[in-house]
GUGU-320784 format. One record per atom (N, C-alpha, C): x, y negated, z. Coordinates in pm, whole numbers, padded with zeros to 5 digits, always signed. Layout:
BEGIN
XYZ/...
% end
This chain:
BEGIN
+00789+01215+01273/+00843+01119+01177/+00785+00982+01204/+00867+00876+01197/+00820+00742+01222/+00800+00664+01093/+00713+00562+01098/+00681+00481+00982/+00683+00334+01018/+00743+00252+00932/+00738+00108+00949/+00612+00054+00881/+00555-00052+00940/+00428-00106+00892/+00441-00256+00874/+00395-00307+00760/+00385-00451+00736/+00240-00483+00700/+00191-00594+00750/+00052-00632+00727/+00045-00752+00635/-00036-00740+00531/-00056-00847+00434/-00184-00921+00473/-00168-01039+00531/-00283-01116+00579/-00284-01121+00730/-00288-01242+00787/-00281-01258+00933/-00413-01303+00992/-00523-01266+00927/-00655-01299+00981/-00688-01217+01104/-00811-01233+01152/-00850-01172+01278/-00835-01021+01282/-00863-00953+01170/-00857-00806+01169/-00715-00756+01184/-00614-00839+01152/-00475-00793+01159/-00437-00754+01302/-00494-00823+01400/-00461-00794+01539/-00494-00650+01576/-00605-00598+01524/-00643-00460+01558/-00546-00359+01498/-00492-00391+01382/-00391-00304+01323/-00261-00308+01403/-00218-00426+01442/-00095-00437+01520/-00110-00371+01657/-00224-00388+01720/-00246-00326+01851/-00249-00174+01840/-00304-00122+01732/-00302+00022+01710/-00158+00071+01693/-00077-00006+01620/+00064+00031+01603/+00135+00039+01738/+00106-00055+01826/+00170-00056+01957/+00133+00066+02041/+00018+00126+02013/-00028+00242+02089/+00028+00373+02035/+00094+00368+01919/+00133+00491+01851/+00285+00502+01839/+00338+00615+01884/+00483+00637+01877/+00532+00646+01733/+00446+00690+01640/+00490+00711+01502/+00504+00581+01423/+00447+00470+01472/+00442+00348+01394/+00522+00234+01458/+00588+00158+01373/+00659+00038+01417/+00624-00078+01325/+00553-00177+01376/+00521-00296+01298/+00648-00379+01280/+00672-00426+01157/+00795-00500+01129/+00771-00640+01075/+00656-00665+01012/+00638-00796+00949/+00491-00824+00919/+00463-00954+00899/+00330-00999+00859/+00348-01111+00757/+00257-01118+00661/+00260-01225+00561/+00126-01296+00555/+00131-01428+00545/+00011-01508+00532/+00047-01640+00464/-00043-01692+00382/-00016-01819+00315/+00004-01932+00415/-00060-01920+00531/-00043-02019+00637/+00081-01986+00719/+00182-02071+00711/+00304-02049+00788/+00274-02046+00937/+00186-02135+00981/+00152-02142+01124/+00087-02013+01171/-00007-01962+01092/-00075-01839+01131/+00021-01720+01129/+00106-01714+01027/+00204-01606+01020/+00299-01611+01140/+00343-01731+01175/+00433-01747+01290/+00366-01706+01420/+00240-01744+01437/+00168-01711+01561/+00157-01560+01578/+00118-01491+01471/+00102-01346+01479/+00238-01279+01499/+00339-01328+01427/+00473-01270+01438/+00527-01284+01579/+00508-01399+01638/+00556-01421+01775/+00483-01331+01874/+00354-01313+01853/+00273-01233+01945/+00318-01086+01945/+00359-01035+01828/+00391-00892+01818/+00539-00865+01796/+00622-00967+01801/+00766-00947+01791/+00811-00897+01655/+00755-00957+01548/+00786-00914+01412/+00827-01036+01329/+00860-01013+01201/+00905-01121+01114/+00787-01181+01036/+00782-01314+01025/+00676-01379+00948/+00720-01409+00804/+00627-01400+00711/+00649-01437+00571/+00528-01515+00523/+00547-01597+00420/+00434-01664+00355/+00407-01605+00217/+00492-01514+00172/+00478-01448+00043/+00478-01297+00066/+00364-01233+00047/+00358-01090+00079/+00444-01006-00015/+00459-01051-00139/+00543-00975-00232/+00689-00978-00187/+00734-01094-00141/+00870-01103-00087/+00884-01013+00035/+00783-01015+00121/+00787-00932+00241/+00802-00784+00206/+00725-00736+00111/+00731-00594+00075/+00862-00560+00006/+00915-00653-00073/+01043-00628-00140/+01160-00627-00041/+01157-00715+00058/+01267-00726+00154/+01257-00620+00263/+01139-00605+00322/+01123-00515+00435/+01111-00369+00393/+01059-00346+00273/+01040-00210+00223/+00969-00121+00327/+00853-00163+00375/+00783-00084+00477/+00732+00048+00421/+00718+00146+00508/+00659+00273+00466/+00510+00257+00437/+00445+00171+00516/+00301+00150+00504/+00272+00001+00493/+00192-00037+00393/+00143-00173+00380/-00005-00175+00415/-00044-00259+00508/-00185-00277+00543/-00232-00405+00476/-00334-00395+00392/-00381-00510+00315/-00512-00561+00371/-00511-00686+00420/-00629-00746+00483/-00661-00881+00418/-00661-00884+00287/-00681-01007+00212/-00827-01023+00168/-00865-01144+00119/-00997-01160+00059/-01018-01059-00053/-01143-01024-00076/-01177-00914-00166/-01116-00928-00305/-01114-01050-00359/-01068-01067-00497/-00918-01045-00512/-00846-01033-00402/-00702-01007-00406/-00667-00861-00377/-00766-00778-00349/-00739-00639-00312/-00667-00563-00423/-00717-00576-00545/-00656-00501-00655/-00512-00543-00676/-00486-00672-00688/-00351-00721-00713/-00254-00675-00604/-00295-00689-00478/-00206-00651-00367/-00184-00501-00362/-00289-00422-00387/-00275-00276-00383/-00182-00228-00494/-00197-00285-00613/-00111-00245-00724/+00035-00281-00697/+00058-00399-00639/+00196-00438-00611/+00256-00350-00501/+00179-00325-00395/+00230-00240-00287/+00264-00101-00338/+00178-00047-00424/+00205+00085-00481/+00332+00083-00565/+00353-00025-00640/+00473-00035-00724/+00601-00041-00641/+00588-00082-00514/+00702-00089-00424/+00722+00041-00345/+00639+00141-00374/+00652+00270-00307/+00592+00275-00169/+00504+00180-00137/+00440+00178-00005/+00315+00265-00003/+00295+00338+00104/+00164+00394+00131/+00075+00278+00176/-00056+00291+00156/-00141+00173+00171/-00266+00204+00254/-00294+00114+00348/-00423+00109+00416/-00489-00020+00371/-00595-00008+00291/-00661-00122+00229/-00795-00146+00297/-00815-00267+00349/-00942-00298+00414/-01057-00288+00314/-01176-00256+00366/-01295-00249+00282/-01343-00389+00250/-01420-00406+00140/-01449-00307+00038/-01326-00282-00048/-01322-00167-00115/-01202-00129-00189/-01162-00234-00291/-01261-00289-00364/-01232-00388-00467/-01361-00461-00503/-01353-00548-00601/-01468-00629-00641/-01574-00548-00716/-01531-00442-00784/-01623-00361-00862/-01560-00224-00887/-01638-00133-00943/-01590+00003-00964/-01476+00009-01064/-01476-00080-01162/-01367-00081-01260/-01235-00114-01194/-01235-00209-01100/-01112-00240-01026/-01070-00122-00939/-01167-00053-00884/-01135+00067-00805/-01063+00170-00892/-01111+00187-01015/-01047+00282-01106/-00903+00242-01135/-00878+00113-01151/-00741+00065-01176/-00651+00095-01057/-00703+00076-00936/-00625+00104-00816/-00593+00252-00806/-00693+00336-00828/-00674+00481-00820/-00568+00527-00919/-00575+00476-01040/-00478+00514-01143/-00337+00472-01103/-00322+00350-01053/-00189+00300-01017/-00131+00375-00898/-00213+00404-00800/-00167+00475-00681/-00121+00616-00716/-00199+00685-00800/-00160+00820-00840/-00031+00818-00922/-00016+00718-01008/+00105+00708-01090/+00227+00680-01004/+00210+00604-00896/+00321+00569-00808/+00356+00681-00711/+00267+00777-00694/+00295+00889-00604/+00286+00854-00458/+00207+00749-00425/+00190+00710-00285/+00048+00748-00240/+00021+00727-00112/-00111+00758-00057/-00182+00627-00022/-00311+00623-00048/-00392+00507-00014/-00524+00552+00045/-00563+00491+00155/-00697+00511+00209/-00759+00375+00238/-00891+00373+00244/-00964+00249+00266/-01009+00242+00412/-01005+00122+00467/-01037+00104+00609/-01187+00099+00637/-01255+00207+00608/-01397+00217+00642/-01408+00263+00787/-01410+00168+00877/-01404+00199+01021/-01529+00270+01072/-01637+00271+00993/-01756+00346+01037/-01721+00491+01067/-01619+00543+01000/-01578+00683+01016/-01509+00710+01150/-01476+00606+01223/-01394+00624+01344/-01459+00563+01468/-01575+00503+01455/-01644+00443+01569/-01708+00554+01651/-01681+00558+01782/-01726+00671+01865/-01876+00700+01858/-01960+00596+01859/-02105+00619+01854/-02147+00686+01723/-02084+00647+01614/-02115+00709+01485/-02074+00856+01483/-01955+00884+01538/-01906+01022+01540/-01996+01110+01628/-02042+01054+01740/-02131+01130+01828/-02264+01156+01760/-02316+01057+01686/-02442+01076+01615/-02428+01182+01506/-02318+01179+01435/-02296+01279+01330/-02287+01420+01389/-02223+01432+01505/-02211+01563+01570/-02349+01619+01605/-02438+01531+01652/-02574+01575+01685/-02649+01615+01559/-02636+01536+01454/-02700+01570+01327/-02654+01708+01279/-02523+01727+01279/-02466+01852+01229/-02502+01972+01316/-02528+01947+01445/-02561+02057+01536/-02699+02116+01509/-02788+02036+01452/-02924+02083+01425/-03016+02082+01544/-02972+02027+01656/-03055+02034+01778/-03183+01952+01769/-03189+01856+01676/-03311+01776+01660/-03391+01818+01537/-03356+01934+01483/-03429+01985+01368/-03379+01926+01237/-03469+01919+01140/-03434+01872+01007/-03424+01720+01003/-03316+01669+00947/-03303+01526+00926/-03405+01483+00820/-03485+01379+00851/-03594+01338+00764/-03562+01207+00690/-03513+01105+00765/-03487+00976+00703/-03400+00891+00795/-03347+00782+00739/-03263+00689+00815/-03309+00547+00784/-03319+00464+00890/-03350+00322+00872/-03236+00241+00933/-03167+00165+00851/-03053+00087+00899/-03085-00062+00889/-03073-00132+01001/-03109-00274+01007/-02992-00356+01062/-02962-00465+00995/-02853-00553+01040/-02894-00698+01018/-02904-00774+01128/-02932-00918+01120/-02819-00991+01190/-02763-01090+01124/-02653-01167+01180/-02652-01303+01111/-02605-01405+01179/-02594-01537+01117/-02473-01536+01024/-02496-01494+00901/-02387-01477+00804/-02324-01610+00766/-02400-01718+00781/-02352-01850+00738/-02286-01929+00850/-02246-01862+00954/-02179-01929+01066/-02051-01998+01017/-02018-02111+01078/-01903-02191+01036/-01770-02115+01047/-01762-02018+01136/-01637-01945+01156/-01603-01853+01039/-01700-01823+00953/-01673-01734+00840/-01596-01811+00732/-01483-01759+00685/-01403-01828+00583/-01484-01860+00458/-01450-01972+00393/-01528-02024+00280/-01536-01927+00164/-01431-01844+00142/-01432-01757+00024/-01544-01654+00028/-01596-01622+00147/-01706-01527+00158/-01831-01574+00084/-01844-01705+00063/-01965-01760+00002/-01951-01784-00148/-01837-01740-00206/-01814-01751-00350/-01816-01612-00411/-01913-01586-00497/-01930-01452-00553/-01806-01406-00628/-01737-01499-00697/-01620-01459-00775/-01499-01428-00689/-01510-01453-00559/-01402-01417-00466/-01442-01305-00370/-01570-01298-00337/-01617-01197-00242/-01681-01077-00311/-01722-01093-00438/-01788-00985-00508/-01937-00981-00486/-01984-01060-00391/-02125-01065-00354/-02137-01119-00213/-02257-01113-00160/-02281-01166-00027/-02296-01060+00079/-02407-01063+00149/-02425-00976+00265/-02427-00828+00224/-02477-00796+00104/-02477-00657+00060/-02336-00605+00033/-02251-00689-00026/-02114-00645-00053/-02035-00632+00077/-02048-00728+00166/-01964-00730+00286/-02019-00640+00397/-02144-00657+00433/-02203-00578+00541/-02283-00459+00487/-02340-00475+00369/-02414-00363+00309/-02324-00244+00281/-02197-00272+00249/-02105-00161+00226/-02086-00078+00352/-02094-00143+00470/-02090-00068+00597/-02212+00023+00609/-02328-00029+00572/-02451+00051+00583/-02449+00170+00488/-02406+00146+00366/-02393+00255+00268/-02297+00361+00320/-02185+00316+00371/-02085+00407+00425/-02142+00487+00542/-02213+00420+00631/-02269+00488+00749/-02370+00595+00707/-02455+00563+00611/-02555+00659+00564/-02487+00780+00501/-02387+00756+00418/-02316+00868+00354/-02239+00950+00456/-02181+00883+00555/-02109+00954+00661/-02204+01044+00739/-02315+00989+00785/-02408+01063+00869/-02473+01180+00796/-02505+01161+00669/-02572+01268+00594/-02474+01365+00530/-02347+01324+00519/-02250+01408+00448/-02281+01422+00301/-02346+01318+00244/-02392+01325+00106/-02384+01187+00042/-02349+01182-00085/-02339+01055-00157/-02478+01002-00196/-02492+00872-00200/-02614+00808-00248/-02616+00814-00400/-02730+00858-00456/-02740+00876-00602/-02851+00792-00664/-02928+00719-00580/-03038+00638-00633/-03059+00519-00542/-03088+00402-00602/-03108+00281-00522/-03210+00189-00588/-03291+00124-00504/-03383+00018-00546/-03368-00095-00445/-03348-00217-00492/-03318-00326-00399/-03379-00457-00442/-03394-00546-00342/-03437-00683-00365/-03356-00774-00273/-03312-00888-00324/-03230-00978-00244/-03286-01120-00251/-03239-01207-00160/-03280-01347-00159/-03158-01438-00155/-03180-01562-00199/-03070-01659-00208/-03108-01790-00138/-03138-01781-00008/-03179-01899+00066/-03069-01951+00158/-02946-01910+00133/-02836-01950+00220/-02803-02098+00210/-02735-02148+00311/-02704-02291+00320/-02580-02330+00241/-02507-02231+00188/-02388-02263+00110/-02352-02148+00018/-02279-02182-00088/-02230-02080-00179/-02334-02028-00277/-02294-01925-00354/-02380-01866-00456/-02403-01717-00432/-02397-01676-00306/-02415-01534-00273/-02553-01512-00208/-02599-01387-00213/-02727-01355-00149/-02714-01358+00002/-02823-01403+00066/-02821-01414+00212/-02900-01307+00283/-02977-01227+00206/-03049-01114+00266/-03076-01012+00157/-03111-00894+00200/-03145-00790+00104/-03210-00672+00172/-03293-00604+00098/-03354-00480+00145/-03342-00378+00034/-03306-00256+00071/-03286-00153-00030/-03340-00019+00018/-03391+00056-00077/-03428+00197-00054/-03327+00279-00131/-03267+00377-00064/-03169+00463-00130/-03201+00609-00100/-03147+00698-00183/-03165+00841-00162/-03032+00911-00185/-02998+01004-00096/-02872+01077-00109/-02891+01199-00200/-02781+01255-00245/-02787+01374-00329/-02856+01490-00258/-02843+01494-00125/-02907+01600-00047/-03056+01575-00026/-03107+01461-00075/-03250+01435-00070/-03296+01348+00046/-03204+01294+00125/-03243+01213+00240/-03268+01069+00197/-03390+01015+00222/-03416+00875+00191/-03370+00786+00307/-03331+00663+00273/-03287+00569+00375/-03320+00427+00331/-03341+00340+00429/-03362+00199+00399/-03249+00118+00461/-03211+00013+00391/-03111-00082+00440/-03176-00219+00439/-03186-00281+00557/-03249-00412+00570/-03150-00506+00636/-03110-00611+00564/-03009-00703+00618/-03048-00847+00595/-03029-00929+00697/-03054-01072+00686/-02936-01149+00742/-02894-01252+00670/-02786-01338+00717/-02835-01473+00764/-02966-01487+00779/-03024-01615+00821/-03031-01622+00974/-03079-01733+01024/-03079-01756+01169/-03179-01667+01241/-03157-01651+01371/-03244-01566+01452/-03162-01466+01531/-03228-01388+01613/-03159-01292+01700/-03085-01188+01616/-02965-01154+01660/-02884-01054+01591/-02935-00913+01622/-02912-00823+01529/-02952-00683+01547/-02863-00595+01461/-02821-00483+01517/-02742-00384+01442/-02785-00247+01491/-02884-00189+01426/-02946-00066+01475/-02975+00029+01360/-02943+00154+01382/-02971+00259+01285/-03062+00362+01351/-03181+00379+01299/-03276+00478+01351/-03268+00602+01263/-03239+00716+01325/-03221+00842+01254/-03333+00935+01297/-03417+00975+01202/-03542+01044+01233/-03535+01190+01188/-03571+01280+01280/-03569+01425+01256/-03708+01483+01278/-03724+01610+01251/-03852+01676+01278/-03876+01697+01427/-03767+01705+01507/-03783+01732+01649/-03727+01622+01739/-03715+01501+01687/-03668+01393+01773/-03608+01279+01692/-03543+01187+01764/-03485+01069+01701/-03351+01034+01767/-03269+00965+01691/-03150+00901+01745/-03160+00752+01718/-03120+00670+01815/-03108+00526+01797/-02961+00492+01813/-02899+00454+01702/-02755+00429+01698/-02729+00279+01695/-02665+00229+01799/-02621+00091+01804/-02469+00095+01790/-02424+00089+01666/-02283+00111+01636/-02193+00018+01716/-02089+00078+01776/-01992+00008+01861/-02052-00037+01994/-02172+00012+02026/-02236-00027+02152/-02289+00093+02229/-02379+00171+02169/-02437+00284+02242/-02510+00377+02145/-02545+00495+02196/-02621+00593+02120/-02728+00650+02211/-02852+00663+02159/-02966+00708+02238/-03036+00823+02165/-03086+00919+02243/-03154+01035+02187/-03294+01046+02247/-03390+01086+02164/-03527+01103+02210/-03582+01236+02160/-03627+01318+02257/-03691+01444+02222/-03838+01445+02262/-03881+01336+02328/-04021+01322+02365/-04064+01177+02345/-04112+01112+02451/-04161+00975+02438/-04064+00870+02492/-03943+00910+02526/-03848+00814+02579/-03708+00843+02523/-03624+00741+02531/-03485+00753+02489/-03395+00771+02611/-03294+00854+02595/-03190+00870+02697/-03055+00844+02633/-02967+00775+02705/-02838+00740+02648/-02747+00863+02640/-02675+00872+02531/-02581+00982+02507/-02442+00938+02553/-02372+01026+02624/-02235+00997+02665/-02144+01007+02542/-02064+00902+02523/-01978+00893+02403/-01832+00883+02446/-01745+00954+02375/-01602+00956+02405/-01533+00834+02342/-01481+00744+02426/-01411+00624+02379/-01261+00633+02405/-01208+00751+02419/-01069+00767+02463/-00967+00719+02359/-00999+00729+02231/-00905+00689+02127/-00965+00578+02043/-00901+00460+02036/-00954+00348+01958/-00969+00382+01810/-01072+00328+01744/-01096+00359+01603/-00977+00331+01511/-00902+00223+01536/-00792+00192+01446/-00674+00288+01464/-00664+00350+01581/-00564+00456+01600/-00607+00581+01523/-00734+00617+01533/-00785+00732+01459/-00765+00711+01308/-00785+00588+01264/-00769+00556+01122/-00625+00577+01078/-00529+00525+01156/-00388+00546+01123/-00351+00694+01129/-00409+00767+01223/-00381+00911+01232/-00421+00982+01103/-00535+00942+01046/-00580+01001+00921/-00483+00970+00807/-00434+00846+00803/-00339+00809+00698/-00209+00887+00712/-00160+00901+00835/-00036+00976+00858/-00053+01122+00817/-00166+01181+00851/-00192+01320+00811/-00197+01332+00659/-00255+01232+00595/-00262+01230+00448/-00121+01225+00389/-00035+01141+00447/+00103+01128+00399/+00181+01257+00420/+00168+01315+00539/+00252+01429+00576/+00197+01563+00527/+00066+01578+00525/+00007+01708+00493/-00074+01709+00363/-00097+01590+00306/-00175+01583+00183/-00323+01605+00201/-00370+01596+00327/-00513+01614+00354/-00582+01479+00339/-00662+01463+00236/-00727+01335+00208/-00824+01298+00320/-00825+01173+00361/-00919+01127+00464/-01060+01120+00409/-01158+01113+00499/-01296+01102+00453/-01318+00973+00376/-01244+00867+00411/-01252+00740+00338/-01145+00738+00229/-01151+00837+00142/-01055+00848+00032/-01082+00741-00073/-00993+00731-00171/-01014+00634-00278/-01142+00664-00355/-01163+00789-00389/-01281+00827-00468/-01409+00803-00389/-01406+00836-00258/-01523+00812-00174/-01552+00662-00166/-01448+00583-00146/-01466+00439-00130/-01515+00374-00258/-01474+00429-00372/-01528+00382-00499/-01678+00404-00506/-01725+00516-00448/-01868+00545-00453/-01950+00438-00381/-01894+00380-00277/-01964+00274-00204/-01980+00151-00291/-01873+00113-00361/-01880-00001-00452/-01982+00026-00563/-01987+00149-00612/-02082+00184-00718/-02226+00166-00669/-02251+00198-00542/-02386+00180-00488/-02419+00032-00475/-02325-00048-00425/-02347-00193-00415/-02379-00250-00553/-02303-00211-00654/-02330-00260-00790/-02469-00217-00837/-02510-00096-00803/-02642-00048-00842/-02752-00129-00774/-02730-00167-00649/-02829-00248-00578/-02844-00385-00644/-02733-00444-00685/-02741-00572-00755/-02810-00557-00891/-02782-00448-00963/-02848-00423-01091/-02998-00405-01073/-03036-00340-00964/-03177-00319-00937/-03249-00451-00915/-03185-00542-00843/-03244-00675-00823/-03261-00747-00957/-03162-00736-01044/-03165-00805-01173/-03270-00746-01267/-03293-00615-01260/-03380-00547-01355/-03516-00510-01297/-03529-00519-01163/-03651-00477-01094/-03681-00329-01118/-03573-00250-01132/-03589-00107-01156/-03498-00026-01065/-03540+00098-01040/-03451+00192-00971/-03326+00211-01052/-03215+00234-00981/-03087+00256-01048/-03029+00389-01004/-02985+00468-01100/-02916+00593-01070/-02768+00565-01055/-02704+00636-00961/-02560+00623-00938/-02497+00756-00968/-02397+00756-01056/-02328+00881-01089/-02265+00941-00965/-02280+01071-00946/-02224+01138-00827/-02074+01153-00845/
% end
């Protein structure tokens, strides 16, 4: 069975969705919408589709089977609810919404409309992450003990759109945008939801009212402790997850490489890159539509990530550990 696809938002991430469509016989991209006529035209010309400046008009006219939503965070709820009302299945970029209450509104509307929605948590489809999870699940390194996730990047770079630095549009700063990836990665690797968090953040950024760094201690329902350390200030970039077991370690450089240590040195693990992550993501959505098998990045799962982010912010405000409902 084939599906038509329209993308709401012509920013950089839209290209990966269109390229995945081109690789898949089941999908046909038909349109893109963006407030910028020039940007919509550029993307439309590149992929041989129709441009729109009004996404609601696009969905009403094109009636796509699948709507991919790649808008700023504060527009996720509005766009998801409208797409559902039009009978579209939905692939919604992360984070799911600005807060857990908005997530609940989306879940309710999607279920009422009888459509399928999944969230674009690409951590679930990155080859290095999948290889690391396979090793964890195999038990070859013994008991999983803890996880340390570190991410340093110049978050205030000029190329980042201005809305990212406004809390009322982004929902938060580095913890909401990149921290949600770390939360997702920890839950994916452990196969367990985070139920407790303690965090501290800083506000030394050069623009906006969002936090520019944060450190958090979290614990999963299965009892695994993990740390999340993120900085958006200047300096060398780093994206590394250290996974510690009783009989060895994994060093995960997401989207780059995976290393295993059973003694005093690391050896690189061979990783299968045969299928691009965005193709795997669409495959999950298609299976959900056709077979009713919910993807790992389901609506309820994705809501849990937002709940953890909110708990981390509450912890900063109260200087106390925060429990997260399972």
